[in-house]
N, C-alpha and C positions, 0 to 999 in steps of 0.2 A: 503460576507463570506458564503461559503457553509459548509455543515455538516462535511466535511473532512479536512477543513483547520487546525483543531486542530491535526489531524493525521499527516498532512504534517509538522506542526511545531514540533511535537513530534519526528518525524523521523529525521528532520534536526538537532536536538540536540544530536542524538545518535553518540557515538564514535565507537561502534562495527560495523563491516562490514556485519555481519549476526546474526540474532536473531529471536526468535519465540515469538509471542504474541497470547494469547488465544482470542477468540471472546469476552469474558467477559472483558479482559483488553482493547481491542480496543473500546468496548462500553463505558468503563470508560473514555478513552481518548477523544472520540468524544462527550460524554455527551448525548448519545442517543442509542437506540437499533439498531442493524444492521438489514437490511431487510432480509426476508427469502432467497432471492437470494444469499446472502453472503455465504450460505452453499454450493453453487455450485462452483466448482473449476474455471469454466470459468469466474465467476464474478470478480475474482482477477487477471486473466491472463492479464499481461501487453501487450502481443503481439496480443491480440484478437481485431480485428476491430478497428484500430487506428482512423478511421474516425468517430466512434460513441463516443459521449461524455459520459464518465463514471467518475463521480467526484472522486470516491475512487481511481481509476487508476491514474487520473491526479494528485492527492495529493501525491501518492507514487512516481511517476515519477518526480514531481517537487522537491521532497526532494532527488532525486537521487537513489531511491530504486525500486526494482522490487519485487512484492508480489506474493507468491504462496501458495494456500491453502494446508495445510498438509493433509496426508491421514486420520488422525483421524476425519477430518471434523469439528473440533472445534477450530482450530488454524491456524495461517498464518505465513509463513517464510518471512522475509524481508531481501533482499540481496542488499547491496550497489553496484551500478554500477560504473565502472571506468569512470572518467570524460572524456567527449568528447570534451570539449572546447579547449584543447591544440592542436587539429588538424586544427584549422582555419589557413588560410594563403594562 
């Protein structure tokens, strides 16, 4: 279990397709402080360097969400992505 499994599980329970969580709320969910790097927008970017392991990004994607740091630098928008599984065949 990594530090962001709790975030993944939280996101998977959400019914909303888009919502914002403050860094403080995220820290409560994961039970730990976010690293200083979390204040950089690129740390949350789901499209950045997919070959580099980033556990917070993996947790969001595993739950079907893309995360984007908000301009205030203190919160993150989570947006549900449409399911890709229906295209198999």
